[in-house]
N, C-alpha and C positions, 0 to 999 in steps of 0.2 A: 301711115307716116312714123318713121323710126323717131324715138326719144331722142332730145339733144341732150348729150354729155360733154361735160367740160374736157380739158385736155388731161387733167389727173385722172378722172373717172376713165377715160379712153385708155390710158397707159395702164391703170391698174387690171382693166378687164383684159388687156392684150397679155400681162404678166399671167392671168389665170388659164389663158388660151394657148399660150406658147410652149414649145418643146424646146425651146433652145437655154441652154444654160445661162446662169447669171454672167459666167466670163465671155460668152459669145455676144450677150446683149451689151455687157459693158464694152467690148471691144469695137462693136459696130456702132455705138453711140458715143464712143470716145469718152467713157466716163470711167472710174475705179468700179472693180469688181464689188468691193464692200458697199459703195453708195447704190449701186445698183440693188445689191441684196438688201440694205435696209429700207429703201423704197418700197421694195416688193413685199418685204415682211409687215410693213407698216410700222417699222420702228421709228421713221420719221414720220411723224403725224402730218407735218405742213412743208413737203419738199419745195425747193425753191422753182420759180418759174422756168428758167435756164436747165434746170434738170429734167423737169416735166416735157419741156420743148425738145431738147435731144432724144429723149426716150420715145417721144411721139412720133418723130422724124423717122427715126431707126424702124419703129414698127410698121409705119406707113410704108418704106421703102421695102420691107420684108414682104408686105401683102403686094406691091406691085411687081416685085420679082416672081413672086409664086404664080402671078396671074397670066 
């Protein structure tokens, strides 16, 4: 059984695994590059739910497209 991780944990895991640039992620998630960069580098310790949700949706869509 896979351990359950929250949305933030999922997003941070995807940042570690992705080969996409911050700009590509930002464009796909409809966010600014700087916000994406700050979240990925953990400069924002507690990002808002809306940002995490946008990023999670983007990463999930990338996985579906790759499948």
